[in-house]
C-alpha positions in Angstrom: 9.7 11.2 29.1 9.0 10.8 25.7 12.1 10.4 23.7 11.4 11.7 19.7 14.7 11.4 18.6 16.4 8.1 16.7 18.4 6.2 19.2 20.7 3.3 17.4 21.2 1.7 20.8 17.5 1.3 21.6 16.3 -2.3 20.8 12.4 -2.6 20.0 10.6 -5.5 21.1 7.1 -6.2 20.4 5.1 -6.9 17.1 3.6 -5.4 13.7 -0.1 -5.0 13.3 -1.4 -5.7 10.0 -3.7 -3.3 8.2 -6.6 -5.3 8.2 -6.6 -5.4 12.3 -8.7 -2.5 14.0 -7.1 1.2 14.1 -7.7 4.3 15.6 -7.6 6.5 12.4 -6.5 6.3 9.0 -3.7 8.6 8.1 -3.9 10.6 4.7 -1.7 13.6 3.1 -3.8 16.1 1.2 -3.0 16.7 -2.5 -4.4 19.5 -4.7 -4.2 17.5 -7.6 -5.7 14.6 -6.5 -8.2 15.9 -4.2 -11.3 14.3 -6.0 -10.4 10.9 -5.3 -9.1 12.3 -1.7 -12.0 13.9 -0.5 -14.0 10.6 -1.8 -11.8 8.7 0.2 -12.5 10.7 3.5 -15.5 11.0 3.2 -16.2 7.2 2.7 -13.8 6.4 5.8 -15.5 9.5 7.9 -18.9 8.2 8.1 -18.0 5.6 10.8 -13.8 6.1 11.5 -11.5 8.7 12.1 -9.0 9.9 9.7 -5.9 11.9 10.7 -5.4 14.2 8.0 -1.7 15.7 7.4 -1.4 18.8 5.3 1.6 20.7 4.5 1.2 23.8 5.6 3.5 26.0 3.4 1.2 24.7 0.4 -2.4 24.6 1.9 -4.9 26.5 3.6 -7.0 24.4 6.7 -9.9 26.3 5.8 -9.9 25.6 2.1 -9.6 21.3 2.5 -12.2 21.8 5.6 -14.6 23.7 2.6 -13.8 20.8 0.3 -14.5 18.0 2.8 -17.7 19.7 4.0 -19.0 20.0 0.4 -19.0 16.3 -0.3 -20.7 15.8 3.2 -17.5 14.2 4.7 -18.2 13.8 8.7 -15.8 16.7 9.8 -16.2 15.4 13.6 -14.4 12.3 12.7 -11.5 14.2 11.0 -8.1 15.5 12.5 -6.2 17.7 10.9 -2.3 18.0 11.6 0.5 20.3 9.9 3.7 19.6 8.9 6.0 21.7 6.4 7.9 20.7 3.6 8.8 22.1 0.3 6.7 19.7 -2.1 3.8 17.8 -2.6 3.5 14.1 -1.7 0.6 12.1 -1.3 2.2 8.8 -0.6 2.0 8.2 2.5 2.1 4.3 2.5 5.7 4.4 1.5 7.1 7.3 3.3 5.3 7.2 6.2 6.3 5.2 9.5 6.2 1.7 9.9 4.3 0.9 13.8 4.8 -1.5 16.0 3.1 -2.3 19.4 5.2 -2.8 22.1 3.3 -3.8 25.8 0.3 -1.6 24.5 2.2 1.3 23.2 2.5 2.6 20.0 6.5 2.9 18.4 7.4 3.8 15.0 10.5 3.0 12.4 11.5 5.3 9.9 12.5 3.9 6.9 14.8 5.5 4.5 12.3 6.3 1.6 13.7 5.6 -1.7 12.7 8.4 -3.9 15.4 10.3 -4.9 13.4 13.6 -5.6 11.3 13.1 -2.9 14.3 12.7 -0.5 12.9 15.5 1.9 10.1 13.5 3.2 12.7 11.2 5.2 11.7 13.9 7.1 7.6 13.1 7.4 8.3 11.1 10.4 10.4 13.1 12.8 7.9 15.7 11.9 4.8 14.1 13.0 6.1 12.3 15.8 6.0 14.9 18.4 2.6 15.5 17.8 1.4 12.2 17.9 3.5 11.8 21.1 4.9 8.5 19.5 8.7 7.8 20.0 10.5 6.7 16.7 13.7 5.9 15.3 15.1 5.8 12.0 16.8 2.8 10.0 19.2 3.3 7.2 17.5 0.2 5.2 15.7 1.2 2.0 11.6 0.5 2.4 8.2 1.5 1.0 5.1 0.1 2.8 3.5 -0.6 -0.5 6.8 -3.1 -1.5 6.0 -5.6 2.2 3.0 -7.0 3.4 2.9 -8.8 7.0 -0.1 -11.0 8.2 0.1 -9.2 12.0 1.7 -12.6 13.5 4.9 -12.7 12.2 5.3 -13.2 8.5 6.6 -10.8 6.1 6.6 -11.0 2.0 9.0 -9.5 0.4 9.7 -9.2 -3.6 13.4 -9.8 -4.2 13.8 -7.8 -7.5 12.1 -4.6 -5.7 14.4 -4.8 -2.5 17.5 -5.6 -4.4 16.9 -2.7 -6.6 16.2 -0.1 -3.9 19.1 -1.7 -1.4 21.8 -2.6 -3.9 24.2 -2.8 -0.9 22.6 -5.1 0.9 22.5 -9.0 0.5 19.5 -10.8 1.0 20.6 -12.1 4.0 21.3 -8.9 5.3 18.0 -7.9 4.4 16.1 -10.8 6.2 18.4 -10.3 9.6 16.8 -6.7 9.3 13.4 -7.8 9.3 13.9 -10.4 12.0 15.7 -8.4 14.4 14.5 -5.0 13.8 11.1 -5.6 12.3 10.0 -8.4 14.5 9.0 -10.8 11.8 9.9 -14.9 12.2 9.2 -15.6 8.5 10.4 -13.8 5.5 8.3 -15.1 2.4 10.2 -13.9 -1.0 8.7 -13.7 -3.9 10.7 -12.9 -7.4 8.6 -10.1 -9.6 5.8 -8.0 -9.5 3.3 -7.1 -12.1 4.3 -5.8 -15.7 2.1 -2.5 -15.4 4.4 -1.6 -12.0 7.6 -1.9 -13.7 9.6 1.1 -14.3 9.3 2.7 -17.8 13.3 3.6 -17.8 13.5 -0.4 -17.3 12.6 -0.8 -21.1 9.4 -2.1 -22.8 7.2 -4.9 -21.5 5.9 -5.7 -24.7 6.6 -4.1 -28.2 6.7 -0.4 -27.3 4.5 -0.5 -24.4 5.9 0.6 -21.0 4.7 0.2 -17.2 4.3 3.2 -15.3 4.9 1.8 -11.6 7.4 1.7 -8.9 9.2 -1.3 -9.7 7.2 -3.8 -8.2 4.8 -3.0 -5.0 3.8 -6.0 -3.6 -0.2 -4.7 -2.6 -0.9 -4.3 -6.4 -1.4 -8.2 -7.1 -1.3 -9.6 -3.5 -2.6 -8.9 0.4 -3.8 -10.5 3.7 -7.3 -10.6 4.5 -6.5 -12.2 7.6 -3.4 -14.0 8.9 -3.8 -17.2 7.0 -5.4 -16.2 4.1 -3.7 -14.2 0.7 -6.0 -12.8 -1.9 -4.0 -12.7 -5.2 -4.5 -11.4 -8.7 -5.5 -14.2 -11.6 -5.7 -13.8 -15.1 -8.0 -15.6 -17.1 -8.7 -17.2 -20.6 -10.9 -14.6 -21.8 -8.4 -12.0 -20.2 -5.7 -13.3 -22.4 -8.0 -13.2 -25.8 -8.0 -9.5 -25.2 -4.4 -8.5 -25.2 -1.1 -10.4 -24.9 0.2 -8.2 -22.1 -2.3 -10.3 -20.0 -0.1 -13.8 -20.9 2.7 -11.8 -19.2 1.0 -11.2 -16.0 -0.5 -14.1 -16.2 3.1 -15.8 -16.3 4.4 -13.7 -13.3 1.3 -14.1 -10.7 1.5 -17.7 -11.7 5.0 -17.6 -10.8 3.9 -16.3 -7.2 1.0 -18.7 -7.0 3.5 -21.3 -7.0 5.6 -19.8 -4.4 3.3 -19.1 -1.9 1.2 -22.2 -2.4 4.3 -23.9 -1.3 5.0 -21.7 1.6 4.1 -22.0 5.4 3.6 -19.0 8.0 5.5 -18.5 11.2 4.1 -21.5 12.5 4.5 -23.8 9.9 0.9 -23.8 8.6 -0.3 -23.4 4.8 -1.6 -20.4 3.5 -5.2 -20.5 2.3 -5.0 -18.5 -1.2 -7.8 -16.6 -2.9 -7.7 -16.3 -6.5 -8.8 -12.7 -7.4 -9.5 -11.8 -11.1 -6.8 -8.9 -12.5 -7.9 -5.4 -13.1 -8.4 -4.5 -16.6 -5.7 -3.1 -18.6 -5.7 0.2 -20.1 -3.1 2.2 -22.5 -1.9 5.9 -23.0 -0.1 7.1 -25.8 3.0 8.9 -25.5 6.3 9.4 -27.3 10.2 8.6 -26.3 12.2 10.8 -28.5 10.7 10.6 -32.4 9.1 7.1 -31.3 5.1 6.5 -30.0 4.8 4.2 -27.8 2.2 3.3 -25.1 2.2 3.1 -21.2 -0.2 1.0 -19.2 -1.1 2.2 -16.1 -0.8 0.3 -12.5 -4.4 -0.6 -12.0 -5.3 -3.1 -9.5 -8.6 -4.5 -7.3 -6.2 -5.6 -4.6 -5.2 -1.9 -3.6 -8.0 -1.9 -1.6 -8.1 0.2 1.9 -9.5 -1.5 4.9 -11.1 0.3 7.8 -12.6 -0.8 11.0 -16.1 -0.5 9.1 -15.5 -0.4 5.5 -13.3 -1.7 2.6 -12.7 0.6 -0.1 -12.3 -1.3 -3.3 -11.6 0.0 -6.9 -14.1 0.3 -9.5 -12.8 0.4 -13.2 -16.4 0.4 -15.1 -17.5 3.7 -16.3 -20.9 3.9 -19.1 -19.4 2.8 -22.6 -17.0 0.3 -21.0 -17.2 -3.1 -22.0 -19.4 -5.1 -20.0 -16.4 -7.6 -19.1 -15.0 -4.7 -17.1 -18.4 -4.4 -15.2 -18.7 -8.2 -14.5 -15.1 -7.8 -12.9 -16.0 -5.4 -10.6 -19.2 -6.9 -9.6 -16.8 -10.4 -8.8 -14.4 -8.5 -7.2 -17.2 -7.1 -4.6 -18.3 -10.6 -4.2 -14.7 -11.9 -3.1 -13.9 -9.3 -0.9 -17.6 -8.9 1.0 -16.9 -13.0 1.8 -13.9 -12.1 3.1 -14.2 -9.1 5.0 -18.1 -10.2 6.0 -18.2 -7.5 8.9 -17.2 -4.3 6.9 -19.2 -2.3 4.3 -17.9 -2.8 0.9 -17.6 0.8 -0.9 -16.6 1.3 -4.8 -14.5 4.2 -5.7 -12.5 4.5 -9.1 -8.9 5.4 -8.6 -7.3 5.3 -12.0 -6.1 8.8 -11.9 -4.0 7.6 -8.8 -3.0 4.7 -11.2 -1.8 6.6 -14.1 0.4 8.4 -11.1 2.0 4.6 -10.3 -0.2 3.6 -7.2 -3.6 3.8 -5.9 -5.9 4.3 -3.1 -3.9 2.0 -0.5 -0.9 3.6 -1.4 -2.3 7.2 -0.1 -3.4 5.5 3.1 -2.0 4.2 6.4 -3.5 2.7 9.1 -3.1 4.6 12.9 -3.2 1.0 14.8 -5.0 0.9 18.1 -2.2 0.0 20.8 -2.8 -3.4 22.7 -1.3 -5.4 24.3 0.3 -9.0 22.5 -2.0 -12.0 22.6 -0.2 -15.0 23.5 3.0 -14.2 21.3 6.0 -12.1 21.9 8.2 -11.4 18.8 11.7 -9.7 19.0 
């Protein structure tokens, strides 16, 4: 008998797979206002891997979605359509979607308390999809999002102190650590201090002069990723970047602070990490106003908000004809690095700027549906 209701007394023992591990499918949510980039991502993933595409049946017609995907040459036989029913559209499945764990070869889901106040109804998303996927789930009151944490799949998790305290003001750092050890099967918690300035909340005030961030207040995957259990990719600012705009100096300060913390950290077994620096994405600006005052907003551009599937890595690409050649050079350099750390996967480039202007990226709109496997040599809990 499969239980789909949360049970506070049910203790889950297992491990949490990393996003670079083999999976059954990539989960996404259809969204009309972002259908161009969503369709492009689905097309690329579906060439060799499966997609579980969730659609809000109150707002979308499956026939229309299918027609659009056929028009971009997506492989329809690799796409499963799964309906849910809520009042609003929300594309950021990485953040409101379930956190998966594996227990003795079977999947289970943990539903964090989604902290987005205006989209609070998406705290019900996991409870709606659990029966369709036939996976037991349970709920936690700890607030959290998938973009706010990174795991290596072996028992180490990276968290940002400023973000966790922002969304869990009623919890101490020790209480948050205890949850991730006891309930999320992590042996080692590594705390970073701050995210990148582009990912600052606009309401937090200007980053510099009259320049404001457009982000979610410091998600980890905007500047840092695991490419395997022992290797961390971390964004970097060059001397050439600093000459372009003073905002790069603030970005460099925060990234270097995180580099020092990671350089001195060890994994669950006490081993140091291999850290590979990756060029930071170009910074863009858009004009706006606050009251009668002109301001600038800078979207959350990032090369490290990439999507990993079994067969491919979908990497952000920012160069467009007419842009400075330096942007094209950065795109190429990043592709080379990603090719080296994911040598068996096909590298695809897609421009995510429309998502960046909404505070996220391509990883933020995807979520891995893990392949059930039995733990090998380590049992966490």
